[in-house]
N, C-alpha and C positions, 0 to 999 in steps of 0.2 A: 174546877169549882163545881160544887153537889148540895143539891139543894131537897129534901124528900119531907113530903104533906101528906097527912094522911086524909081521910074521906070528911072530918068531921073541921078540915080546914078549905078544904078545894074538893068542889066533885071533879069529879077525873073527864075529861071532854068526853064528850057521847061519840063521836066519831074515832077515837082511837079506841073507843073500849070496843068498841064494834070490829076495827080493824083487827081486833086480837082476836075475837069470836071467831072472824072467816078466816082467817088462817094463825089455828092456835101455832106455837113454837116454844123453847124455852123460855122460862124466865124463872128470878127469885123473888125472896121479900126484899122491902127494904131495907133491914138490918140488913141483909146478909150484899146489898148493892153496895152501902158503907161501907161494911170491913172491905170489900173487893177494891175498893175508892184507897182507905189506908193502906193496906198491904199493898199495893202498886205503885204507893206514892211514898217514899224516905220519910220525907218533912209534913206528911200529911197535917191539918190539922180539923179536929173535929167536934163539932158545938151539939150538946143533947137541947132544945127549946124543951120545955117541957115536954107532955107525953105523948105529944103528935108532930112536931117537927124537927129534922136531924137535919143539920148546915156541915160541911166542907170544905178546904180548899187546901190549895200545895203551889206551893214557888214553882217546885219540880216542873223542866221541859215549857216554863212559859216562855212567850218571845218580850225580849228589853221592849216591844214600841208595843205592848199590849201586855202592860204586869196586871197580875191580883192582886187582891186586897179584900181584907174583911173590917170592920167596925162596930162596934155598938153602942149605941148611946140613946138613953131613956128607951130602954125597951125597946129600941127600932135596931134590929138585926140586919146587917148588910152584906153581900157578897156580890165585887166587882171585877170588870175584867174589863181593861182598855186606857183610854187614853182622851182625857177632853182638849180637843182646842179653844174652847171659849171661858176654860176655869178660872182666870182671871180676875174676868168682866164678872162670873157667878159668884165669888167669893165675897167681891164689892157687895152685889143684888141681896144678896142674903146675910153677909154683913159677919162673915169668916176674917179668920184671921190669916196670914200670908200663907202661914202654912200649913191648911188647911189641903189635904189632898179631894183626891176625886171621889172615894169612898163616905169620907165626915159627908164632900157636898150634896150628894143626893139623898144621904140619912137627912138633913136640915132641907131639901125642896120640897122630899115627901112628910118630911113633917109639918112646912107650912103648906103643901095638898089638903094634908088632914084638918091642922085645927082653922082653914081658912074657908070651908064648907059655906059654899056647894064651886070653890074656886077646880073649874075644867082639869083633867088631871093628864088631858090631851098637852096642854096649856107646860106644863114642868115639863112632862118628857120631850118635846118641840124644844125645849129653850139649851139642849140638849146638845153642843154641838161637836162629834166625833166618832171615834171609833168605840164604841162601848157593847156591852150588855151585863145587866144588875138582876140580883134576886133581893125583894126585901122585905120582911115580915116583922108586923110590929102584933108585941105580945098581947100586950096594952088591948090590943082589939082586938087579936087573933084575923088580921089581914092580911092578903101576900098580896103582891107588887111587882111584876118581873117586865122587862125592857129590853129591846132592839133594837140598834142603832138605823136606819134606811135604806142602809148598803149592806148590813148582814157582814160586817169587817170581822166580829167576835164571831163565831160558832156560838151557837144555844140550840140547845134539843129539848124536846120534851117528853115523857115517854111513860106509861102507866106499871106498877110494879105487879108480881103475884100477888100479893096481898092488897093491891085497889090504893099503893099511894102513886101520887101522881112527883114525879122526880123530873129536875132541871139539870140539864148540864152540858159541861163548853165541849165531851167528848162522845161523840155519837158510838164509840166500840163500845163501851163502856157498858151504857141503857142502851144495847141493844142487847148487851147478855140478860139484863134484869128484864124490859120489857117486850121482848120478842115484836112482832109486828105493830105491838101499841105504841107506835114510836114517830114522834114527824118531827121536821125542823121548826121550830121558833120562827113564825111569820118573821122577817125585817121590816123595820116601820112600825112595830107594834108593842101595846103593850097588856100585861095581861093581869087584870085586879080582882080580888073577890067581893071588893063595895061597892064598883059598877057592876060589877054580875058578868064577866067576862073577858074577852077578846076584842081589843078595840085597837083601829088605824089610828095614830094621832094626827097624821096631817085631813084625813078623813070618820073621823069616830061618828060621824050619825050614817056612814055606810057601814050597811053588812056586810061580816067576816064570815063565810061560807067551808067546808072542807069537801076536799075532792076527795073522793077512792083513788087512791095510788093503784096500777099494775103491780098482778101480784108479781110480781121476778123485781120490784124493788122494796129494800129495802124500808121504804116507809111507807103507814101504813094510808099518809091520807097527808096531802098539801093546803093549805090555807089560800085564801085567794077575797081579797078585799072587791067587792061585787062595787063594776065599773075598771075595776086595776087590773094590770096580768094579776098571775101566781107570784107572791112575794114569800114564799118560802127559799131560803137558798139550798141552794144543792151540796153536795157533798164535797 
């Protein structure tokens, strides 16, 4: 899966901008990145949302245990990869039909978060049990919400393209070509929300998350650490 967002939606993480500046490397634009994704996956589907957001997904080479899905409801767009162990109980909690899958559940959970403010976003993500990563974009409010499970079982990476877009994908090799050293593994057990102003741990939402510059030989520009915890970025 791939989500690409302009700087009008999300400000590029300063640590990744700095990493790319320290070690210049080949990059490509957001449009070129999307085209590369579509061309390398025969079954890929891409969606343009307004002028500033591009989303794409494919079932090509997906794990049967961690399928990918995409849905749109009430101008909320969601890319989801993985499986929730407690989907049945969450359907009841959110009043959904038995046919509702994970991607619909996440959309409803996000809408509950948005409409019941100041409902803590870490509670929404913390209630999800299983292996997952997802990207939610709310067109009505231009809000981005991204999360990864506590154990990083579904890989998720983020980086900055040549034209300053922030890209999220489950394929590190794809982003290497587009983002150079402005690339990192998205920290497991964390969520990123433009509504709350950045990256948070959903177990310790009040703890600050800092970026640790990576060694020159590493592909990552930085790893992310929750204060008082071990480095939470997954390894390749």
